[in-house]
N, C-alpha and C positions, 0 to 999 in steps of 0.2 A: 492569305497575305503572308503567312510564315513561309509557305512554299515559294513565293516570289522572292523573299529575302534569301533563302537558301540557294536560289538560282542566280543570285547576284543582283536582283532587282529590288531596290530599297522601297519598302512600302511608304506611301505618302499619307501621313495621318496628321492633318492640320487641325489644331484645337479650335473649337468654336469660341465665339466671344464669351459665352457663358462659362466655358471651361477656363479661359484666360482669367476671368474675374474670380472664379472660384479658387484657382491656383494662387492668385495674389492674396486673397483673404487667408488662405491656408498658411502662407509663409509670413503673414503680417507685413506685406509690402507697403512701404511708406515712401511717398514722393519726397525727394530731397536727400534720400539715403541711397547708397549703392549696395546691392545685394549680391554677394559673392558666394557661390556654392563650391564645396570641395567634395568631389564624387570619386568613388573608387571601391575596390573590393574590401570586404571586412578584414580588419587586421593590417591594413596598409599604412596606418599611422595618421589618419585624417584628424583625429582629435589633437594629437601632438603638434601637427602642422598648424592647425588653427590657433592653438595656444601660442606658438612661436610668432605667428603673424600679429597676435594681439599683445605680444610682449609679456606673456605670463608663463610662469613655470607651473608644472602640473599640480602642485600642492597649494598654489596661491588661490585666494578667494576669487571666485568667478571663472576659474579655469575649467575647461572641458575635462570631464573624467577620462582618464586614459587607462589602458590595461584591463578594460572591462570587455567581456565577450559581447560582441554586437549581435543582438537578436531582434532589436526593435525594427518596426517598419516605418517609424515616424522620424522625421529629420529633427536635428537639434539646432537651435538658433542662438547666436552669440553676438551681442553688440560689441563694438570696439571700445575698450575702456578709455582711450584717448579721445577727448571731445573734439580734437582737431581732425579726427579721422571719421568722416560720416559713412562708416562701413558697417555692414551686418554680415557675419559669417555663418554659413550653414554647413553642418555635417550631414551629408545625404546618406541614407542607409545603403550599404553595399549590396550589389546585385546578388551576391551569394546568400544573403539573408532573406531574399524575396522570391516567391514562387512565380516569377514572371520570366519570359524569354528575354534575352539580351536586347533584342531589337525593340522591345516594348518599354524598356527601362526609362528612356529619356522622357517619354510622354507620361508614363504612369507616375513619375516623380515630379511632374510639372516643371522640368528644368527649363522650359521655354520662357519662363518669366524672369529668369535671373539676368543680371547685368554682366556677369562674367562667370565662367566655370573653370575650375582647376581640376584636371583629370590626374588623379594621383595614383601611382602604382608603386609596388614594392619589388616583387620578384619578376613578374612577367606582365606584358601588355596583353590585354584580353579583348574579346569581341565586344564586350560591353564598352570598353574604352573607345574602340573604333566607332561603335554606334553613337556614342555621345559626341565625338568629334564630327561625325557626318551630320548629325542634327544641328550642332552648333553652327556649322557652315550654312545649313539651310535656313536657320533662323537669324543668321548674322549676329551671333553671340560670340564675343571674344573668348577664346579658350587657351589654356596653358597646359602643357604636358609636364608633369613634375614626377621625378623619381625620388623617393624618400629614403631615409636610413642609409645615406651614403657611407657614413663612418662605419657602420656595422658591416656593410658589404665589403668595404675595403679591407677591414680586419679579417674577414673570411677568406678573401683572396690571398692575403699575406700568409695565412695558415696553410693554404693550399701550396704556397711557394716554399713552405718549410719553416716559417717563423711562427712559433707557437708559445709566445710569452706575453703576459700582460704587464710585465715589469718594464717601464719605459727606460730604466737605467741599465737594462740588460743588453749589452752590445749595441749601443746607440747608432754606431756607424752602419752596421748591418740593417738595423731596424729602419733607419731613415732611407737607405737605398731601396729596400724592399717596399717601403711605403710609397715612394715615388713611382716605382714600377707597377705596384698593385693599383694605385690610384689611376694611372693612365690606362691600364688594362680595363678597369671597371668603367671608366668614362667612354673609352672606345667601344666596348661591347654594348653598353647601354644605348649609345647613339646609333650604332649599327642595327641593333634589334628594333628600335623604334622606326628607323628609316625603312627597314625591310617590311615591317608591319603596315606602315602607311602606304608603301608602294603596292603591297598585295591587296589593299583595300581601295586602290585607285584614289587615294587622298593625296593632296599636295604635301610636300615635305614641310616640316615645321620644327622648331627648336624643342629639345627636351631639356628641362632645367634639373640638374642633379644637385640635391641639397641634403644637408644634415640638419635636423631640427635644432640641435643645440647651437650650431653655428648661426643659423637664421635668427634664433632668439637673441644671441649676443649682439648681432648687428642691429636688430630692432631696438635694443637697449642702449645703443650708441657705443658699444665696445668694439675693439679691433680683433677680429678672429684670426687665428693662425693658419687655419687650413680650409679656407673658403673655396668652393668650386663655382657654383652658379647662384649662390644665395644673394649676392649684391645685385646681380642683373635681374633676378626674379623680382626682388622688391622694387627696383627701379622701374621695371616694365609694368608691374601692377599699379604702381603709383601713377605712372603716365597714363595708363588705361583709365584709372579712376578720374584723373583730371579731364581727360578727353570726354568721358561720359558726362561729367558735370557740366562741361561747356556745352555739350550737345543739348542737354536738358534745359540749361539756361537760355540758350538761343531759341529753342522750341517754345519756351514760355514767353519770351520777349516777342517772338513772331505772333503768337496767339493773341497777346494783349494788343499788339499794334493793329490787329484786324478789326478791333471794335472802335 
């Protein structure tokens, strides 16, 4: 099977009914809730992103631990603290922490039972990311590509351009001009990279959401951020996805009842 993958032929590994039920039990799947998985390489900022989505800072009660070396092979499960949000978030172990090939990652983690999957990357798009997106399309699971730590990456680009100061009062005119240039460069390079990787994998083009976790958190808390990129659109699109999934479940339940 691995040989077929390397030759460009995607292995077809459809889970059995027993495997589907076992995966649901493993993630504590509950009808009426929406189960969102955040998958990506270790160190990509999955825990920080989940905290931001849940409106929590890293030191607040109930927040996912951040800055901890990821070595576990077990996912972490987090309910949303807002009772108006029937969401459960899952931090899926990074492929780099597991002794499995990229093409087996999706099935081995039981990602086929989730309602939505966020493919998070920090520095580079990987074959694991491609494998997840390919399988999401096969299982008809909504997927979002997200690049995290935008603020850090933009600062790094600014340093490469010659601005090497952490003092915001130091030559603000130069800083603001370089920030705009570095920001656009980072956005353009990120989208170009993702587009190229998707084309190479014969996958259709899709949007990549570029975010900074602090900015995302401030929006969730109802604050007005100064330097948003795609955070507002990501929250809007995920909210719309959640509403659509709830309507679909509700209609399916109504249809089932009407049969009796």
